[in-house]
C-alpha positions as CSV (number, residue, x, y, z in Angstrom):
1,M,-56.5,-183.6,86.5
2,M,-57.1,-186.4,89.1
3,N,-58.1,-189.7,87.6
4,L,-61.5,-190.7,89.0
5,S,-61.6,-194.2,87.5
6,P,-61.9,-197.1,90.0
7,T,-58.3,-197.3,91.2
8,P,-56.7,-198.2,94.5
9,S,-55.6,-194.6,94.8
10,L,-59.1,-193.3,94.9
11,L,-60.1,-196.1,97.3
12,Y,-57.3,-195.2,99.7
13,F,-58.3,-191.5,99.4
14,T,-62.0,-192.2,100.4
15,S,-61.3,-194.9,103.0
16,F,-58.8,-192.7,104.9
17,L,-61.4,-190.0,104.9
18,L,-63.6,-192.6,106.6
19,F,-61.0,-193.6,109.1
20,A,-60.1,-190.0,110.1
21,S,-63.8,-189.0,110.4
22,N,-64.5,-192.0,112.5
23,G,-62.3,-190.5,115.2
24,G,-58.8,-191.2,113.8
25,R,-56.1,-190.0,116.2
26,F,-58.6,-187.8,118.0
27,S,-60.3,-191.0,119.4
28,S,-58.4,-190.7,122.7
29,L,-60.1,-187.3,123.2
30,I,-63.5,-188.0,121.7
31,F,-64.5,-191.1,123.7
32,P,-63.5,-189.8,127.1
33,A,-65.7,-186.7,126.3
34,L,-68.6,-189.1,125.5
35,C,-68.0,-191.3,128.5
36,P,-66.1,-189.7,131.4
37,E,-65.3,-193.1,132.8
38,L,-62.8,-193.5,130.0
39,S,-60.7,-190.6,131.2
40,Q,-58.8,-193.0,133.5
41,P,-55.6,-194.2,131.6
42,L,-56.1,-197.9,132.5
43,L,-59.7,-197.9,131.4
44,L,-59.0,-195.9,128.2
45,S,-56.2,-198.4,127.2
46,T,-58.6,-201.2,128.0
47,F,-61.2,-199.6,125.6
48,F,-58.6,-199.7,122.8
49,I,-57.3,-203.2,123.8
50,L,-60.8,-204.8,123.6
51,A,-61.4,-203.2,120.2
52,N,-58.1,-204.7,119.0
53,V,-58.9,-208.1,120.4
54,S,-62.2,-208.2,118.5
55,S,-60.4,-207.3,115.3
56,M,-57.6,-209.8,115.9
57,V,-60.1,-212.6,116.3
58,S,-62.5,-211.7,113.6
59,V,-60.7,-210.1,110.7
60,P,-58.6,-213.1,109.5
61,K,-61.7,-215.2,109.4
62,L,-63.6,-212.6,107.6
63,V,-60.8,-212.1,105.0
64,H,-60.8,-215.9,104.4
65,V,-64.6,-215.8,103.9
66,Y,-64.1,-212.8,101.5
67,S,-61.4,-214.6,99.5
68,T,-63.6,-217.7,98.9
69,S,-66.7,-215.7,98.0
70,S,-68.3,-214.7,94.7
71,T,-67.8,-211.2,93.4
72,A,-71.3,-210.2,94.4
73,K,-70.7,-211.3,98.0
74,K,-67.3,-209.6,98.1
75,T,-68.9,-206.3,97.2
76,Q,-71.6,-206.9,99.8
77,M,-69.1,-207.6,102.5
78,F,-67.1,-204.5,101.7
79,T,-70.2,-202.3,101.7
80,V,-71.6,-203.7,104.9
81,S,-68.2,-203.2,106.6
82,V,-68.1,-199.5,105.6
83,L,-71.6,-198.8,106.7
84,M,-71.1,-200.7,110.0
85,A,-68.1,-198.6,110.8
86,T,-69.9,-195.3,110.4
87,T,-73.1,-196.5,112.0
88,T,-71.4,-197.7,115.2
89,Y,-69.4,-194.4,115.3
90,V,-72.4,-192.2,114.9
91,I,-74.6,-193.9,117.4
92,A,-71.9,-193.7,120.0
93,F,-72.8,-190.0,120.4
94,V,-76.4,-190.9,121.6
95,P,-76.4,-189.7,125.3
96,A,-78.4,-192.8,126.4
97,L,-75.5,-195.0,125.1
98,S,-72.7,-193.2,127.0
99,S,-71.9,-196.0,129.5
100,A,-68.5,-197.6,129.3
101,P,-69.7,-201.1,128.4
102,I,-71.8,-199.8,125.5
103,Q,-69.1,-197.6,124.2
104,I,-66.6,-200.5,124.3
105,G,-69.0,-202.7,122.5
106,L,-69.6,-200.1,119.8
107,R,-65.9,-199.5,119.4
108,M,-65.2,-203.2,119.0
109,L,-67.7,-203.4,116.1
110,N,-66.2,-200.3,114.6
111,Q,-62.6,-201.7,114.9
112,V,-63.6,-204.9,113.1
113,S,-65.2,-203.0,110.3
114,T,-62.4,-200.5,109.7
115,S,-59.7,-203.2,110.0
116,L,-61.4,-205.3,107.4
117,V,-61.8,-202.3,105.0
118,S,-58.1,-201.5,105.5
119,T,-56.9,-205.0,104.9
120,L,-59.0,-205.4,101.8
121,G,-57.7,-202.1,100.5
122,D,-54.1,-203.3,100.8
123,S,-55.0,-206.6,99.1
124,L,-56.9,-204.9,96.2
125,T,-53.9,-202.6,95.7
126,V,-51.5,-205.5,95.3
127,K,-54.0,-207.3,93.0
128,H,-54.4,-204.2,90.9
129,G,-50.6,-204.0,90.7
130,H,-50.4,-207.5,89.3
131,K,-52.9,-206.6,86.5
132,H,-52.0,-203.0,85.8
133,G,-48.6,-202.4,87.2
134,T,-49.7,-200.1,90.1
135,E,-47.1,-199.6,92.8
136,F,-48.3,-199.9,96.3
137,G,-46.6,-196.7,97.6
138,Q,-47.9,-194.5,94.8
139,A,-51.5,-195.6,95.5
140,R,-51.1,-195.5,99.3
141,L,-49.9,-191.8,99.3
142,F,-53.5,-190.8,98.4
143,G,-54.6,-192.2,101.7
144,A,-52.0,-190.2,103.5
145,V,-53.2,-187.0,101.8
146,S,-56.9,-187.5,102.8
147,W,-55.9,-188.6,106.3
148,A,-54.1,-185.3,106.8
149,L,-56.9,-183.2,105.2
150,M,-59.6,-184.7,107.3
151,S,-57.5,-184.5,110.5
152,I,-57.0,-180.8,110.0
153,V,-60.6,-180.2,109.3
154,V,-61.7,-182.2,112.4
155,G,-59.2,-180.3,114.6
156,Y,-60.2,-176.8,113.5
157,V,-64.0,-177.5,113.4
158,A,-63.8,-179.1,116.9
159,E,-61.9,-176.1,118.2
160,W,-64.3,-173.6,116.6
161,T,-67.6,-175.4,117.6
162,S,-66.5,-177.2,120.8
163,S,-68.4,-180.2,119.4
164,W,-66.9,-183.5,118.3
165,A,-70.2,-184.5,116.8
166,I,-70.3,-181.5,114.4
167,A,-66.6,-182.0,113.6
168,T,-66.9,-185.6,112.6
169,I,-70.4,-187.0,112.0
170,P,-71.3,-185.3,108.7
171,A,-67.9,-186.1,107.3
172,A,-68.2,-189.7,108.5
173,I,-71.5,-190.2,106.6
174,V,-70.3,-188.7,103.4
175,S,-67.0,-190.6,103.4
176,A,-68.8,-193.8,104.1
177,I,-70.9,-193.4,100.9
178,L,-67.9,-192.5,98.8
179,T,-65.8,-195.4,100.2
180,A,-68.6,-198.0,99.6
181,L,-69.1,-196.8,96.0
182,T,-65.4,-196.7,95.3
183,G,-64.7,-200.1,96.9
184,R,-67.4,-201.8,94.9
185,A,-65.9,-200.4,91.6
186,V,-62.4,-201.5,92.6
187,I,-63.5,-205.0,93.5
188,L,-65.4,-205.4,90.2
189,D,-62.3,-204.3,88.4
190,A,-60.0,-206.7,90.4
191,E,-62.4,-209.7,89.8
192,E,-62.7,-209.1,86.1
193,G,-61.2,-212.0,84.2
194,E,-59.1,-214.7,85.8
195,S,-58.2,-214.4,89.4
196,V,-54.5,-213.7,90.2
197,V,-52.6,-216.7,91.4
198,A,-50.6,-216.0,94.6
199,Y,-47.5,-218.3,94.7
200,V,-46.7,-219.0,98.3
201,K,-43.2,-220.3,98.9
202,V,-40.5,-220.2,101.5
203,D,-37.7,-219.5,99.1
204,P,-38.6,-217.1,96.3
205,D,-36.2,-218.8,93.9
206,T,-37.6,-222.3,94.6
207,P,-41.0,-223.6,93.4
208,P,-43.3,-225.1,96.1
209,E,-42.9,-228.9,96.7
210,N,-44.8,-231.1,94.3
211,D,-45.6,-228.0,92.3
212,E,-48.2,-227.0,94.9
213,T,-49.7,-223.7,94.2
214,L,-51.9,-222.0,96.8
215,T,-54.1,-219.2,95.7
216,E,-55.8,-216.5,97.8
217,D,-59.0,-218.5,97.2
218,N,-57.9,-221.6,99.2
219,I,-55.2,-220.6,101.6
220,T,-56.2,-220.3,105.3
221,P,-54.9,-217.8,107.9
222,S,-53.0,-220.6,109.7
223,V,-51.3,-221.8,106.5
224,A,-50.4,-218.2,105.6
225,F,-48.9,-217.6,109.1
226,C,-46.8,-220.8,108.9
227,R,-45.5,-219.8,105.5
228,L,-44.6,-216.3,106.7
229,M,-42.8,-217.8,109.8
230,A,-41.1,-220.6,107.8
231,T,-37.5,-219.4,108.3
232,A,-35.5,-217.8,111.1
233,S,-35.1,-214.6,108.9
234,N,-38.8,-214.3,108.3
235,S,-39.6,-214.9,112.0
236,S,-37.1,-212.2,113.0
237,F,-38.7,-209.8,110.6
238,L,-42.2,-210.5,111.9
239,F,-41.0,-210.0,115.5
240,G,-39.7,-206.6,114.4
241,V,-43.1,-205.8,112.9
242,F,-44.7,-206.8,116.3
243,A,-42.2,-204.8,118.3
244,L,-42.7,-201.6,116.3
245,A,-46.5,-202.1,116.4
246,T,-46.4,-202.1,120.2
247,G,-45.0,-198.6,120.3
248,M,-46.8,-197.3,117.2
249,S,-50.1,-198.2,118.9
250,I,-49.5,-195.8,121.7
251,V,-48.7,-192.9,119.4
252,E,-51.6,-193.6,117.0
253,S,-54.2,-194.2,119.7
254,L,-53.1,-192.0,122.6
255,S,-50.6,-189.3,121.6
256,F,-53.3,-186.7,121.2
257,E,-54.4,-187.4,124.7
258,Y,-50.8,-186.9,125.9
259,F,-50.4,-183.7,123.8
260,T,-53.6,-182.2,125.2
261,N,-53.3,-183.2,128.9
262,S,-49.6,-182.9,129.4
263,L,-48.6,-180.2,126.8
264,H,-51.9,-178.4,126.7
265,A,-52.2,-178.6,122.9
266,K,-55.4,-177.5,121.2
267,P,-57.3,-179.6,118.6
268,S,-56.1,-177.5,115.7
269,L,-52.4,-178.2,116.7
270,N,-53.2,-181.9,117.0
271,G,-54.5,-181.8,113.5
272,M,-51.5,-180.0,112.2
273,T,-49.2,-182.8,113.6
274,V,-50.9,-185.1,111.1
275,L,-50.3,-182.7,108.2
276,I,-46.5,-182.5,109.1
277,T,-46.4,-186.3,109.3
278,V,-48.0,-186.7,105.9
279,I,-45.8,-184.2,104.2
280,F,-42.9,-186.6,104.8
281,E,-45.0,-189.7,104.1
282,I,-45.9,-188.7,100.6
283,P,-42.4,-188.7,99.0
284,L,-41.5,-191.9,100.8
285,F,-44.7,-193.7,99.6
286,H,-44.1,-192.3,96.1
287,Y,-40.6,-193.7,95.9
288,A,-41.4,-196.8,98.0
289,G,-40.8,-199.2,95.1
290,T,-37.4,-197.7,94.3
291,L,-36.3,-197.7,98.0
292,E,-37.4,-201.3,98.5
293,N,-35.5,-202.4,95.3
294,R,-32.4,-200.6,96.4
295,V,-32.1,-201.5,100.1
296,G,-34.7,-204.3,100.7
297,F,-37.7,-204.4,103.0
298,K,-35.6,-205.4,106.1
299,T,-33.6,-202.1,105.9
300,L,-36.8,-200.2,105.5
301,Q,-38.1,-201.8,108.7
302,L,-34.8,-200.9,110.5
303,G,-35.2,-197.3,109.4
304,A,-38.8,-197.2,110.7
305,M,-37.6,-198.5,114.1
306,L,-34.8,-196.0,114.4
307,A,-37.2,-193.1,113.5
308,Y,-39.7,-194.2,116.1
309,S,-37.2,-194.5,118.9
310,S,-35.8,-191.0,118.2
311,R,-39.3,-189.5,118.2
312,V,-40.9,-190.8,121.3
313,I,-38.1,-189.7,123.6
314,G,-38.4,-186.2,122.1
315,Y,-42.1,-186.1,123.2
316,T,-40.9,-186.2,126.8
317,L,-38.4,-183.4,126.3
318,V,-40.3,-180.6,124.5
319,P,-41.4,-177.8,126.9
320,K,-44.1,-176.4,124.6
321,A,-46.9,-178.1,122.6
322,W,-46.0,-176.5,119.2
323,M,-42.5,-178.1,119.4
324,V,-44.0,-181.6,118.8
325,L,-44.4,-180.4,115.2
326,L,-40.6,-180.6,114.9
327,L,-40.7,-184.3,115.8
328,E,-43.7,-185.3,113.6
329,P,-41.6,-185.8,110.4
330,L,-40.2,-188.9,112.1
331,H,-43.7,-190.3,112.5
332,G,-44.1,-190.0,108.7
333,V,-40.8,-191.9,108.2
334,T,-41.8,-194.6,110.7
335,Y,-45.2,-195.2,109.2
336,A,-44.2,-195.1,105.5
337,L,-41.2,-197.3,105.8
338,G,-42.8,-199.7,108.2
339,K,-46.0,-200.1,106.0
340,T,-44.0,-200.5,102.8
341,A,-41.7,-203.1,104.4
342,S,-44.6,-205.3,105.6
343,I,-46.5,-205.1,102.3
344,S,-43.3,-206.1,100.4
345,F,-42.6,-208.9,102.8
346,V,-46.1,-210.4,102.2
347,K,-45.9,-210.0,98.4
348,K,-42.6,-211.9,98.5
349,Y,-43.6,-214.8,100.7
350,C,-47.4,-215.1,100.8
351,D,-49.2,-212.9,98.3
352,G,-52.9,-212.4,98.6
353,A,-55.6,-211.0,100.9
354,V,-55.1,-213.7,103.6
355,G,-51.4,-213.1,103.8
356,Q,-51.9,-209.4,104.1
357,G,-54.6,-210.0,106.7
358,V,-52.2,-212.0,108.9
359,V,-49.6,-209.3,108.9
360,N,-52.2,-206.6,109.4
361,V,-53.4,-208.5,112.5
362,I,-49.8,-208.5,113.9
363,R,-49.4,-204.8,113.0
364,G,-52.8,-203.6,113.9
365,N,-53.9,-205.9,116.7
366,I,-51.4,-208.2,118.4
367,G,-48.7,-205.6,118.8
368,P,-51.1,-202.9,119.9
369,L,-52.6,-205.3,122.4
370,L,-49.3,-205.3,124.4
371,G,-48.5,-201.7,123.7
372,L,-51.8,-200.4,125.0
373,L,-51.7,-202.7,128.0
374,L,-48.3,-201.4,129.0
375,Y,-49.5,-197.8,128.5
376,G,-52.5,-198.2,130.8
377,V,-50.5,-199.9,133.6
378,I,-47.5,-197.5,133.5
379,A,-49.5,-194.3,133.0
380,Q,-51.8,-195.3,135.9
381,L,-48.9,-196.2,138.2
382,F,-46.4,-193.5,137.2
383,N,-47.1,-191.0,134.4
384,E,-47.2,-190.7,130.6
385,D,-43.6,-189.5,130.3
386,A,-42.5,-192.9,131.7
387,V,-44.4,-194.7,129.0
388,Y,-42.6,-192.9,126.1
389,R,-39.2,-193.2,127.7
390,G,-39.7,-196.9,128.3
391,N,-40.9,-197.3,124.7
392,R,-37.7,-195.7,123.4
393,A,-35.5,-198.1,125.3
394,S,-37.4,-201.2,124.2
395,K,-37.1,-200.3,120.5
396,F,-33.3,-199.8,120.8
397,R,-33.0,-203.3,122.2
398,N,-35.1,-204.7,119.4
399,I,-32.9,-202.9,116.8
400,E,-29.8,-204.5,118.3
401,K,-31.3,-208.0,117.8
402,M,-32.0,-207.5,114.0
């Protein structure tokens, strides 16, 4: 029987229901349907770019505010973020708000809210692990399960009803309520007793100078970034995170648009690609701790980059839409290994919500900023096949540098 106590596993399950029902990987199909102006590749990529910029600027500051707040304010911030995400998504379907500037503005608010919820979820999982021995991967796999389930439901309902509103809005409202309640319970559990001290050091075997201890309650995003970049090895790893994120952003934000327009895939098939991805994510997340202990987070990052490079070139070679299902296991490998590597890196060098927030901004905002810009320009000038082939080549060059 599933444990329904306030654990990160349950929070990941509900929050990824929220993310998937707020558009998820279907966003590149939903928003052009709401606003035909967004059908142009360059404008669609700009739509996602501006959303990422808003998150990149806002989330680190919000995480710092969260970390220095009382328990009551922390629960309020989390709840408001969840409700803001769903509210901005739902009102985007109002016909009077279908212009591109309004849709972009709503998406920016949605992105800030969902990014904050995601970052806090990662931080709470690590904190729960300090107190109760929870491993990140074994909690995170519940998010993979709910992401797949909701994506399949959205795909089939959208195909049956020809309505993105029917397929997503009811689920978005229900998942928002569940996520807000679960998040509040997990935060109260994490804050019970003394706060966890996050030792921030350049060398994990050497104490900080002057016995200086920085906790997640007083470290700032700029200090966290400097600590994470303090050595050439760390800088190289973060550059790898950035490089992988540039390509991953195209797949996660725009691959369904490519499958639909170039390969003529139906919504149900798009949803099935997520299921195939997750089938391979689950065992990798479950054994993430064992893998990281055996090979290290740098090797996991290298594996993620190799899997990504192999997959994107395959997208340009398959003649029929259903064949992309053969490539989707590699997306599961890319995401699970890459996410585990970045979480382990932060735990080692700058534990806490602010450190996780800095790396999440690189993974979720700065890298995608470049990736989506390149997509828009290349797709507008040439075609989408050129985007995926170029991405494959760039990742191989980054692998050679590691």
